[in-house]
N, C-alpha and C positions, 0 to 999 in steps of 0.2 A: 628298140625293137620290142613288140608284143606279140604274143603268138595265140592263134585259134587253131586247135587241132595241129595240123602239121604246117600251117602256113605262117609266114612271118608278116606282121603288119608293121608297116613304117610309123613311127611316132613323130608327128609335127609338134613345133614349138606351140606353147600357149602362155598367155600372161594373165590367166584367170586365178582368181583365189577363192577359196571355199570355207565356209564356216560350219562345223560340226560340234554340237555340244560345247559351244563356248570356246573351242579352240579354231586358229585359222590354219589353212592348208594351202600351199602352193601348188598349181597344177605343174606336174611333171612333162605333161605333153598330152596330145590327143590322138586316138586312133579311130580309124573309120571301118569297123567290122561291118560285113554284109549281113543283111538279115534274111533269113531263109523265105524264099517267095515260091508259089507254085510254078510249074512248068509254063512258060510263055509269058510270064510277067517279068519287068525289069528288075534287078538288085535295088535293094533300098539300103544305102549306106547311113549309118547313125554316128554320129560324132560323140565321142566319150572321152571325157577328160580324165586323165590317169592322177591319183592323189596318193602320197604316202602315209595313209590314215587306216586304221583298223575299225572300219564301220561296217558291221554287218549289214547285208543287202537287205534282209528282212525288217531290220529297224527302220530303215529309210522308206519302206513300203509302208510300214505302220505309221511314220510321220505324214507320208503323203495322205493317207486316210483320214487321219486324225485332222489334218489341216484342209481337206478337200482340194488336194491338188492333183492335177494329172498332166500327162506329157502330150502335148500337142505335136505330134511328128511332121505335120504339114508346115508349120511354122518354126519348127525345131527350137519349142519354148515350153516351160512350165507354167501352167494356168491355174489360179486359184478360184474356186467356186465360190460365189457370194450367194448366201441363201436369202431370199427376200421373203418377207412375210405378205400374205394377200390381203 
């Protein structure tokens, strides 16, 4: 179980593996916390894999910026921008 505030979120099994700084970590499971949405809009659930790694979130954001990666929440994937010259 994982928690957000006072709510407990069930953790689902995952078979994914992740590489951080040359080390490989197995996913401990996934949780789907709801994102805050304005009144009248449906909740948006985001699937997050939990790993036992001490990776500061801001370091991950720096890597995303350096590598021109962004999250596409519509397709639930990470996309790398390719810069082309004109």
